[in-house]
C-alpha positions as CSV (number, residue, x, y, z in Angstrom):
1,X,98.3,93.9,71.6
2,X,96.6,96.6,73.6
3,X,93.4,95.8,75.4
4,X,90.8,98.5,76.0
5,X,88.3,98.5,78.8
6,X,86.0,100.8,80.6
7,X,85.4,101.1,84.4
8,X,82.8,103.1,86.3
9,X,83.3,104.1,89.9
10,X,80.8,105.8,92.2
11,X,82.3,108.9,94.0
12,X,81.7,108.8,97.7
13,X,80.9,111.4,100.3
14,X,82.2,110.3,103.7
15,X,81.8,106.7,102.4
16,X,78.2,107.4,101.2
17,X,77.2,107.1,97.5
18,X,75.2,110.4,97.6
19,X,75.2,113.7,99.5
20,X,72.6,116.3,100.3
21,X,74.0,119.7,99.4
22,X,72.5,122.4,101.6
23,X,71.1,125.6,100.1
24,X,73.7,127.7,101.9
25,X,76.2,128.5,99.1
26,X,79.0,126.6,100.8
27,X,80.9,123.8,99.1
28,X,80.4,120.1,100.2
29,X,83.4,118.0,99.2
30,X,83.6,114.4,98.1
31,X,86.1,111.8,99.2
32,X,89.3,111.6,97.1
33,X,89.3,109.7,93.9
34,X,92.5,108.3,92.2
35,X,92.5,107.7,88.5
36,X,93.9,104.3,87.4
37,X,97.5,104.2,86.1
38,X,96.2,102.9,82.7
39,X,93.5,105.6,82.2
40,X,93.5,107.4,78.9
41,X,90.1,109.2,78.8
42,X,87.6,110.0,81.6
43,X,84.3,111.6,82.1
44,X,81.9,112.0,85.0
45,X,78.1,111.9,85.3
46,X,76.5,114.0,87.9
47,X,72.9,113.3,89.1
48,X,70.9,115.8,91.1
49,X,67.5,116.0,92.6
50,X,66.1,119.0,94.5
51,X,63.6,118.4,97.3
52,X,61.7,121.4,95.9
53,X,60.7,122.9,92.6
54,X,62.2,126.3,93.0
55,X,63.7,128.2,90.0
56,X,67.0,128.8,91.9
57,X,67.7,125.2,92.7
58,X,70.9,125.0,90.6
59,X,73.8,122.6,91.5
60,X,77.3,123.9,90.8
61,X,80.0,121.3,90.4
62,X,83.8,121.9,90.5
63,X,86.6,119.4,90.7
64,X,90.0,120.0,92.4
65,X,93.3,118.2,91.7
66,X,95.3,117.2,94.8
67,X,98.7,118.9,94.8
68,X,100.6,116.1,96.7
69,X,98.9,112.9,95.6
70,X,101.7,110.6,96.7
71,X,101.9,112.3,100.2
72,X,105.6,112.8,99.7
73,X,105.2,116.0,101.8
74,X,103.7,114.0,104.7
75,X,104.2,116.7,107.3
76,X,101.8,119.0,105.5
77,X,98.0,118.8,105.3
78,X,96.5,117.9,101.9
79,X,96.1,120.8,99.5
80,X,94.1,121.1,96.4
81,X,93.8,123.6,93.5
82,X,92.4,126.7,95.2
83,X,88.9,127.1,93.7
84,X,89.0,124.1,91.5
85,X,87.9,123.8,88.0
86,X,84.2,124.8,87.3
87,X,82.6,121.9,85.5
88,X,78.8,122.3,85.2
89,X,75.7,123.9,86.5
90,X,72.9,121.3,86.8
91,X,69.3,122.7,86.8
92,X,67.4,120.8,89.4
93,X,64.5,123.2,89.7
94,X,61.9,120.7,88.3
95,X,62.1,118.4,91.3
96,X,62.9,115.4,89.0
97,X,66.1,113.4,88.7
98,X,68.5,115.3,86.4
99,X,71.8,114.2,85.1
100,X,74.6,115.4,82.8
101,X,77.8,113.8,81.6
102,X,81.0,115.9,81.3
103,X,84.5,114.9,80.0
104,X,87.5,115.5,82.2
105,X,90.1,116.4,79.5
106,X,92.8,117.6,81.9
107,X,92.7,114.5,84.1
108,X,95.8,112.3,83.9
109,X,96.5,108.7,85.0
110,X,97.3,108.6,88.7
111,X,95.8,112.1,89.4
112,X,93.9,112.4,92.7
113,X,90.8,114.6,92.6
114,X,87.8,115.5,94.7
115,X,84.5,117.2,93.7
116,X,83.0,120.3,95.3
117,X,79.3,121.0,95.0
118,X,77.2,123.9,96.2
119,X,73.9,125.5,95.6
120,X,72.6,129.0,96.5
121,X,69.1,127.9,95.9
122,X,66.1,127.5,98.2
123,X,66.2,123.8,98.7
124,X,68.8,121.1,99.3
125,X,69.9,119.0,96.3
126,X,70.8,115.3,96.6
127,X,73.8,114.7,94.4
128,X,75.6,111.6,93.2
129,X,78.6,111.4,90.8
130,X,80.1,108.5,88.8
131,X,83.4,108.5,87.0
132,X,83.9,106.5,83.8
133,X,87.5,105.7,82.9
134,X,88.6,104.4,79.5
135,X,91.7,102.2,80.1
136,X,94.3,100.7,77.8
137,X,96.5,97.9,79.0
138,X,99.4,96.6,76.9
């Protein structure tokens, strides 16, 4: 009989639960996250809060799949999908806590990913991301 469960994991940014994304249009990257071997479905929830209330304070979120997750090519630096996969734009212009949940339909068990966030806005945006995995164990 199969057992279904759900697990939620906080994505880290240099071991911190949140990251302040500067308003410079450059990507800030999270630490790597590895999906469980028994994951069947996944989604992530992104939370953002701008330190201002400017109309251009929009957080752009991408995710990138690691090309050599088992490090079998150990003499080469880690590489990821080039620009990653665009996931969402989160409007943080109201200065409040904003959040949105997005499914990750192309994620597979054992994949290693990281998130890239950027904003071209006027103010920095504090971001936090959680991944929820639906798992099935036999």
